[in-house]
C-alpha positions as CSV (number, residue, x, y, z in Angstrom):
1,M,13.7,17.6,-7.2
2,S,12.2,20.8,-8.6
3,L,9.1,22.6,-7.9
4,S,6.5,22.5,-11.0
5,H,3.2,24.0,-9.5
6,T,2.8,26.6,-6.8
7,T,-0.7,27.1,-6.1
8,S,-1.4,28.2,-2.6
9,P,-2.8,25.5,-0.5
10,A,-4.2,27.7,2.4
11,R,-6.8,28.9,-0.2
12,A,-7.9,26.7,-2.2
13,C,4.1,-2.2,-14.4
14,R,5.5,-3.3,-15.3
15,R,6.7,-6.9,-14.0
16,R,9.5,-7.0,-11.3
17,H,12.1,-9.5,-11.3
18,V,14.3,-8.7,-8.2
19,F,13.5,-5.0,-8.3
20,A,10.2,-4.1,-10.3
21,V,6.5,-3.3,-10.6
22,V,-1.8,-1.0,-10.6
23,A,-5.9,-0.4,-11.4
24,L,-9.3,0.7,-12.5
25,L,-11.3,3.2,-14.1
26,C,-15.3,2.5,-14.1
27,C,-15.6,-0.9,-12.4
28,H,-18.6,-2.8,-11.6
29,T,-19.2,-5.3,-8.4
30,V,-20.7,-9.0,-8.2
31,P,-21.0,-8.7,-4.3
32,S,-22.6,-11.4,-2.0
33,L,-23.2,-8.9,0.9
34,F,-23.3,-5.7,-0.9
35,P,-25.9,-5.0,-3.5
36,A,-25.2,-5.5,-7.2
37,L,-24.2,-2.9,-9.4
38,A,-24.4,-2.2,-13.1
39,R,-21.4,-2.4,-15.3
40,A,-20.2,1.1,-14.4
41,A,-20.1,2.0,-10.7
42,P,-22.3,4.7,-10.4
43,S,-21.5,8.1,-8.9
44,C,-22.0,8.8,-5.4
45,S,-24.2,11.7,-6.4
46,A,-26.6,9.2,-7.8
47,P,-29.0,7.2,-5.5
48,G,-28.4,3.5,-4.6
49,N,-26.4,1.3,-2.3
50,G,-23.1,-0.6,-2.8
51,W,-19.9,0.7,-3.8
52,C,-20.0,4.1,-5.6
53,L,-17.4,6.5,-7.3
54,A,-16.8,9.6,-5.0
55,R,-14.0,11.2,-7.1
56,R,-11.5,10.2,-9.8
57,F,-7.9,11.5,-9.7
58,P,-6.3,11.1,-13.1
59,G,-2.6,11.1,-14.1
60,T,-1.5,13.3,-16.8
61,I,2.0,11.8,-17.8
62,A,1.8,9.2,-20.7
63,A,3.8,6.1,-19.4
64,G,3.9,7.7,-16.1
65,E,2.1,5.0,-14.0
66,L,0.6,6.9,-11.5
67,G,0.1,5.5,-8.0
68,F,2.6,2.9,-7.9
69,R,2.4,3.2,-3.8
70,F,0.5,5.9,-2.2
71,G,-0.7,6.3,1.2
72,E,-3.9,7.4,3.4
73,P,-5.1,10.7,2.3
74,L,-4.6,13.6,4.8
75,D,-5.6,17.4,4.8
76,V,-2.4,19.3,3.5
77,D,-4.5,22.7,2.8
78,G,-6.5,23.1,5.6
79,D,-9.9,22.9,4.2
80,G,-11.0,20.1,6.7
81,R,-10.8,17.4,3.9
82,A,-8.5,14.6,3.3
83,D,-6.1,15.1,0.1
84,V,-4.6,12.6,-2.2
85,A,-1.0,12.5,-2.9
86,A,0.8,10.0,-5.6
87,G,3.4,10.0,-7.9
88,A,4.5,8.9,-11.5
89,R,7.5,7.4,-11.2
90,F,8.4,6.8,-15.0
91,A,7.8,10.5,-15.8
92,L,10.6,11.4,-18.0
93,Q,13.5,14.0,-17.7
94,R,15.5,14.8,-20.6
95,K,13.4,12.4,-22.6
96,T,15.3,9.2,-21.2
97,L,15.7,9.4,-17.6
98,Q,13.0,8.2,-15.4
99,A,13.0,10.8,-12.7
100,G,9.6,10.8,-11.6
101,N,6.9,13.2,-10.4
102,A,5.0,13.4,-7.3
103,A,1.8,15.3,-6.7
104,V,-1.1,16.1,-4.2
105,W,-4.7,17.0,-5.0
106,S,-7.6,18.5,-3.3
107,G,-10.0,15.7,-1.8
108,K,-12.9,18.6,-2.0
109,N,-12.6,19.4,-5.5
110,G,-9.7,17.3,-7.1
111,A,-7.6,20.4,-8.2
112,L,-4.0,20.0,-8.1
113,I,-2.6,21.6,-5.0
114,R,1.0,21.2,-5.7
115,A,3.7,19.0,-7.7
116,W,7.2,18.2,-7.7
117,D,9.5,17.1,-10.4
118,G,12.5,14.6,-9.6
119,K,16.0,15.8,-10.8
120,P,17.5,13.7,-13.7
121,E,19.7,12.1,-10.8
122,D,16.2,11.2,-8.5
123,G,15.6,7.8,-10.1
124,L,11.8,6.7,-9.6
125,F,11.1,10.1,-7.8
126,G,7.4,9.3,-6.7
127,H,7.6,5.7,-6.5
128,W,6.1,6.3,-3.0
129,V,4.1,9.0,-1.9
130,M,3.0,9.2,1.4
131,P,0.8,12.0,3.2
132,V,2.2,12.3,7.2
133,P,0.6,14.2,10.0
134,D,2.4,17.3,10.4
135,I,6.0,17.1,10.8
136,S,6.8,21.0,10.0
137,D,4.7,22.5,12.9
138,D,2.5,24.5,10.5
139,G,-0.6,22.3,11.2
140,L,-0.9,20.7,8.1
141,A,-0.1,17.4,6.9
142,D,3.2,16.9,4.8
143,L,4.5,14.5,2.5
144,I,7.1,11.7,2.4
145,V,8.3,10.9,-1.2
146,A,10.9,8.1,-2.3
147,A,13.3,7.7,-5.2
148,P,14.8,4.1,-4.7
149,H,17.0,4.4,-7.8
150,A,18.4,8.1,-7.2
151,L,22.1,8.2,-7.3
152,V,24.2,8.8,-4.3
153,G,27.9,9.2,-4.9
154,G,27.4,7.9,-8.5
155,R,25.8,4.6,-7.2
156,M,22.2,3.8,-7.2
157,R,21.3,3.9,-3.4
158,G,18.0,5.7,-3.1
159,V,16.9,8.7,-1.3
160,V,13.9,9.8,0.8
161,V,12.5,13.3,1.1
162,A,9.9,15.4,3.2
163,L,8.2,17.8,1.6
164,S,6.1,20.7,2.9
165,P,2.8,20.9,0.4
166,K,1.9,24.3,2.1
167,T,5.3,25.8,0.8
168,G,6.6,23.4,-1.5
169,K,10.1,23.2,0.1
170,E,12.0,20.2,1.0
171,L,11.9,19.5,5.0
172,W,14.5,16.9,5.1
173,K,16.5,14.4,3.0
174,R,17.9,11.1,3.9
175,E,20.5,9.6,1.3
176,E,21.1,5.7,1.5
177,T,25.1,5.3,2.1
178,E,25.7,1.7,3.0
179,G,22.7,-0.3,1.1
180,E,20.7,0.2,-2.0
181,N,17.1,1.1,-2.9
182,L,16.3,3.1,0.0
183,G,12.5,3.8,0.0
184,W,11.4,0.7,-2.2
185,D,8.9,0.6,0.7
186,L,7.9,2.6,3.6
187,T,5.0,3.1,6.2
188,L,4.3,5.0,9.2
189,A,5.6,3.7,12.5
190,G,4.1,5.7,15.5
191,D,6.0,8.1,17.7
192,H,9.1,6.0,18.7
193,D,11.5,8.7,19.9
194,G,8.8,10.9,21.8
195,D,9.2,14.0,19.9
196,G,5.4,14.1,19.0
197,H,6.2,13.4,15.5
198,P,5.4,10.1,13.6
199,D,8.3,8.2,12.7
200,L,8.8,5.8,9.7
201,F,9.6,2.4,8.8
202,V,11.6,2.3,5.5
203,G,13.0,-0.8,3.5
204,A,16.2,-0.8,1.5
205,P,16.1,-4.2,-0.1
206,G,19.4,-5.4,-2.1
207,P,20.2,-8.2,-4.1
208,D,22.1,-9.9,-1.4
209,S,20.2,-9.0,1.7
210,G,18.8,-5.4,2.9
211,R,18.0,-3.6,5.7
212,V,15.0,-1.5,7.1
213,Y,15.4,1.6,9.0
214,L,13.3,3.4,11.6
215,L,13.7,7.0,10.5
216,S,12.7,9.9,12.3
217,G,9.8,11.6,11.1
218,K,11.1,15.1,12.2
219,N,14.5,15.1,10.8
220,G,15.1,11.6,9.1
221,T,17.9,10.6,11.1
222,V,17.9,6.8,11.6
223,L,16.7,5.9,14.9
224,R,17.3,2.2,14.3
225,T,18.4,-0.4,11.9
226,Y,16.6,-4.0,11.4
227,E,18.2,-6.8,9.4
228,S,17.7,-10.7,9.2
229,A,19.7,-13.2,11.2
230,E,21.2,-14.5,7.9
231,P,21.3,-12.6,4.8
232,A,18.1,-12.4,2.9
233,T,17.9,-11.4,-0.7
234,S,15.3,-8.6,-1.3
235,F,14.9,-8.2,2.9
236,G,12.9,-5.0,3.1
237,W,10.8,-5.2,-0.1
238,Y,7.8,-4.7,1.8
239,V,7.1,-3.4,5.3
240,A,4.4,-2.8,7.5
241,K,3.4,-1.6,10.8
242,L,2.1,-4.5,13.3
243,D,0.0,-4.2,16.8
244,D,2.5,-4.0,19.9
245,L,3.2,-7.8,19.8
246,D,5.7,-8.2,22.6
247,G,4.0,-5.7,25.0
248,D,6.5,-2.9,25.3
249,G,3.8,-0.4,24.4
250,R,5.4,0.4,20.9
251,A,4.2,-0.5,17.5
252,D,6.3,-3.4,15.8
253,L,7.3,-4.3,12.5
254,A,6.8,-6.8,9.6
255,V,9.3,-7.3,6.9
256,G,9.1,-9.1,3.8
257,A,11.6,-10.7,1.4
258,P,10.0,-12.4,-1.5
259,T,13.2,-13.8,-3.1
260,A,14.9,-14.7,0.1
261,A,16.5,-18.2,-0.2
262,D,16.3,-21.0,2.1
263,A,19.5,-23.3,3.2
264,G,19.5,-25.0,0.0
265,G,19.5,-22.0,-2.1
266,A,16.0,-22.1,-3.1
267,R,14.3,-18.8,-3.3
268,L,10.9,-19.3,-1.5
269,G,10.8,-16.1,0.0
270,A,10.2,-15.0,3.7
271,A,8.6,-12.5,6.1
272,W,9.4,-11.5,9.8
273,A,8.0,-9.8,12.6
274,F,10.2,-7.6,14.5
275,S,10.2,-6.1,18.1
276,S,10.5,-2.2,16.9
277,A,12.3,-1.5,20.3
278,T,14.8,-3.9,20.2
279,G,15.1,-5.5,16.8
280,R,14.5,-8.9,18.1
281,E,12.9,-11.5,15.9
282,L,9.5,-12.3,17.1
283,H,8.2,-14.5,14.1
284,H,9.7,-15.8,11.0
285,W,8.0,-17.6,8.2
286,K,9.3,-19.0,4.9
287,G,7.6,-19.8,1.6
288,T,7.2,-23.0,0.1
289,D,7.0,-22.4,-3.6
290,P,9.6,-20.6,-5.5
291,R,7.1,-19.3,-8.1
292,G,5.2,-17.5,-5.1
293,G,7.1,-14.5,-4.1
294,F,6.3,-15.3,-0.5
295,G,6.6,-11.9,1.3
296,G,6.0,-9.8,-1.7
297,V,3.4,-8.0,0.7
298,V,2.9,-8.1,4.2
299,T,0.4,-6.1,6.5
300,G,-0.8,-6.0,10.0
301,I,-4.5,-6.3,10.3
302,G,-6.9,-6.2,13.6
303,D,-7.3,-8.8,15.9
304,L,-9.4,-11.7,14.4
305,D,-9.2,-14.4,17.0
306,G,-9.7,-12.3,20.2
307,D,-6.5,-13.2,21.8
308,G,-5.9,-9.3,22.1
309,K,-3.1,-9.0,19.4
310,G,-3.6,-7.8,16.0
311,E,-2.6,-10.3,13.3
312,V,-0.1,-10.6,10.2
313,V,-1.1,-10.8,6.9
314,V,1.9,-12.3,4.3
315,A,1.1,-12.8,0.4
316,A,2.6,-15.1,-1.9
317,P,0.8,-13.6,-5.0
318,G,2.9,-15.6,-7.7
319,T,5.3,-12.8,-8.7
320,E,7.8,-15.3,-9.5
321,D,5.7,-17.5,-11.7
322,Q,6.7,-16.5,-15.4
323,T,4.1,-19.1,-16.7
324,R,1.3,-17.7,-14.6
325,S,0.5,-21.1,-13.4
326,I,-0.6,-20.2,-10.1
327,P,-3.4,-17.7,-8.9
328,G,-1.6,-16.5,-5.6
329,E,-2.0,-17.1,-1.9
330,L,-2.8,-15.1,1.2
331,F,-1.6,-16.2,4.8
332,V,-3.1,-14.7,7.8
333,Y,-0.8,-15.5,11.1
334,S,-1.4,-15.0,14.4
335,G,0.4,-12.1,15.8
336,A,0.7,-13.5,19.3
337,T,1.9,-17.3,18.4
338,G,2.6,-16.9,14.9
339,E,0.5,-19.8,13.8
340,E,-1.5,-19.7,10.7
341,L,-5.2,-18.8,11.1
342,R,-6.1,-18.5,7.4
343,H,-5.1,-19.8,4.0
344,W,-6.7,-18.3,1.1
345,S,-5.8,-18.6,-2.8
346,G,-6.9,-16.9,-5.8
347,G,-9.5,-18.1,-8.2
348,Q,-7.4,-17.9,-11.5
349,P,-3.8,-18.9,-12.6
350,G,-1.9,-15.9,-12.8
351,E,-4.1,-13.1,-11.5
352,L,-1.4,-12.1,-8.8
353,F,-4.1,-12.6,-5.7
354,G,-2.7,-10.8,-2.7
355,R,-0.4,-8.5,-4.7
356,M,-1.9,-6.0,-2.2
357,V,-4.0,-6.5,0.7
358,V,-5.2,-4.2,3.5
359,G,-7.4,-4.3,6.2
360,V,-10.7,-2.1,5.6
361,G,-12.4,-1.9,8.9
362,D,-15.7,-4.2,9.8
363,L,-17.8,-4.1,6.4
364,D,-20.2,-6.5,7.7
365,G,-21.1,-5.7,11.1
366,D,-19.6,-8.6,12.9
367,G,-17.0,-6.9,15.1
368,V,-14.3,-8.2,13.3
369,E,-12.0,-6.5,10.7
370,D,-12.2,-7.4,7.0
371,L,-9.8,-7.4,4.1
372,A,-9.6,-6.3,0.7
373,I,-7.3,-8.1,-1.7
374,G,-6.2,-7.1,-5.1
375,A,-5.5,-9.6,-7.9
376,P,-4.4,-7.1,-10.8
377,W,-3.8,-9.4,-13.5
378,Y,-7.3,-11.0,-13.3
379,R,-8.5,-12.0,-16.8
380,R,-11.9,-11.4,-17.9
381,G,-12.9,-13.3,-20.9
382,S,-10.4,-12.4,-23.7
383,S,-9.1,-9.5,-22.0
384,D,-6.0,-9.7,-19.7
385,K,-4.9,-7.9,-16.6
386,V,-8.2,-6.4,-16.1
387,G,-8.0,-6.8,-12.2
388,R,-10.1,-7.2,-9.2
389,V,-10.5,-6.6,-5.8
390,E,-12.0,-9.4,-3.6
391,F,-13.5,-8.5,0.1
392,R,-13.3,-11.2,2.6
393,S,-14.6,-11.6,6.0
394,G,-12.1,-11.5,8.8
395,R,-14.2,-13.7,11.0
396,S,-15.6,-16.3,8.3
397,G,-13.1,-16.1,5.5
398,D,-16.4,-15.7,3.2
399,V,-16.1,-13.5,0.1
400,L,-18.0,-10.4,0.9
401,G,-18.0,-9.1,-2.5
402,E,-15.8,-8.0,-5.4
403,L,-14.8,-5.0,-7.9
404,F,-13.6,-5.5,-11.4
405,G,-11.5,-3.3,-13.6
406,D,-12.9,-1.8,-16.8
407,E,-10.6,-3.4,-19.4
408,A,-7.6,-5.1,-20.6
409,D,-4.1,-4.0,-19.0
410,C,-5.9,-2.2,-16.4
411,W,-4.1,-3.7,-13.5
412,F,-6.9,-2.9,-11.0
413,G,-6.1,-3.8,-7.3
414,W,-2.5,-3.1,-7.6
415,H,-2.6,-0.5,-5.0
416,I,-5.3,0.0,-2.2
417,R,-5.6,2.3,0.7
418,R,-8.3,3.4,3.2
419,A,-9.7,6.7,3.1
420,P,-12.0,8.7,5.2
421,D,-15.5,9.3,4.0
422,P,-15.4,12.5,1.8
423,E,-19.1,13.4,3.6
424,K,-17.5,12.7,7.1
425,R,-20.4,10.1,7.5
426,G,-18.2,7.4,8.5
427,R,-18.8,5.0,5.7
428,P,-15.8,2.6,4.7
429,A,-14.0,4.1,1.7
430,L,-11.1,3.2,-0.4
431,L,-8.7,4.4,-2.8
432,I,-8.1,2.1,-5.8
433,G,-5.3,2.8,-8.1
434,S,-5.1,2.0,-11.9
435,L,-1.5,2.1,-12.7
436,R,-1.7,1.5,-16.4
437,H,-5.3,2.7,-17.3
438,P,-5.3,5.2,-20.4
439,V,-6.1,8.9,-19.9
440,G,-6.9,10.9,-22.8
441,G,-5.9,8.5,-25.3
442,Q,-2.5,8.3,-23.7
443,P,-1.4,4.9,-22.5
444,R,-0.3,3.8,-19.1
445,V,-0.9,7.1,-17.4
446,G,-2.8,5.8,-14.4
447,V,-5.7,6.8,-12.2
448,I,-6.6,6.9,-8.7
449,D,-10.3,6.5,-7.6
450,L,-12.2,7.1,-4.4
451,Y,-14.8,4.7,-3.6
452,V,-17.4,4.7,-0.8
453,L,-19.8,1.9,0.4
454,R,-23.3,3.1,0.7
455,Q,-25.5,0.6,2.8
456,K,-29.1,0.7,3.0
457,T,-29.2,-0.2,6.6
458,P,-26.2,-1.0,9.1
459,A,-25.1,-4.6,8.7
460,P,-26.5,-6.9,11.7
461,A,-24.2,-7.4,14.4
462,H,-22.9,-10.9,15.0
463,G,-20.9,-10.2,18.2
464,T,-17.8,-8.1,18.8
465,T,-14.3,-9.1,19.4
466,K,-13.2,-8.6,23.0
467,R,-9.9,-7.9,23.9
468,R,-8.2,-11.2,25.8
469,V,-11.3,-13.4,25.0
470,R,-10.8,-16.0,22.4
471,R,-13.5,-16.4,19.9
472,S,-14.9,-19.9,19.2
473,D,-16.4,-19.0,15.9
474,I,-13.3,-17.6,14.1
475,K,-12.7,-20.3,11.3
């Protein structure tokens, strides 16, 4: 990778088949809990309640598709504000090679802090860009960048690198040598080796099976490898950090494989929960519809039922449905028992409901975590792939509100992450990506927007979730 911008930070889709594929610029809400907004979400500088737009981070590369996957913002320049990092994985080198680009912008004023260009051999560099707590011992957050189609020894195997936004230098590099697509998905895993630095779960899905690595955040060495008991196509497509499900004091691991086959060869998809310390399989869930892509997204959320363990969410967004005849589904499973707690479906065929899901904290004040669910191919009238984000109550399953994309081919809700309140007032905030939104007349550039939820008064309390006390009002 090459450094393309060097300011001083101290101062200042496409559709996938087996390995493929975001969304919004000016959205409006149709909420039940939150006040209704006009067609364009207002700036947070304007008075009012509900979701407002705090800052916009537009891409600059035509057809680059900024923000395929990005992490929660962290402070990389020491100004006390969380900064936003993302990549445009389709940025071209030599006019034909999709080498990609990664960058980080100031959360204070939106200015570009630093950017890196992938080398010609760094296929899809910037596919995943994630800020991580300081691993270079300079007191500032650093970045992890994945290039899952990077060439290693002449084969498309994948590379993950750690970068310092302060200096622009590479901190470490991990090349895949056994499988392929290293870094297709990744997430923070907590400190597993006790060195004081956060480690990483990194997926390397393959056409026959795949694996997930626990990498040292400090130097990229492999601490543990996770594999399914039987070969599972696309194992490692999506990974997530879970609550400590087995009681050993370490966060556990969820893995999705949306094209995994059953015993009869039907590609129904699957998902697993593993002990991060031993690799032991804790839970195994299987899809039922070959169109669903079950396991295409997995995530861990808070304790919904009061049994003292966080839950596991598995999506079947309909990514294998070429006719767009199903809306997509979302399943919430007990982290303790593996039993199904929730089952939600989208409202429109082909909208890819569940293509992204994140826990967003307690929006309605009932003491239970709520969820944001992306449906990036939602149609509005004759406009296709506008996209929407739906907010669901973790306690009741009720729809709390929605955000909608601005125009056709917006793909709003493809990727979503929580963010700190930019004014440090503790309000809910989200980064929502518009993978294919045009910028300056250029197509498929991509935009990432920071939204904040303003509420007139705190939501009324409906009780709190207590550890080890099972709630009777969970539906």
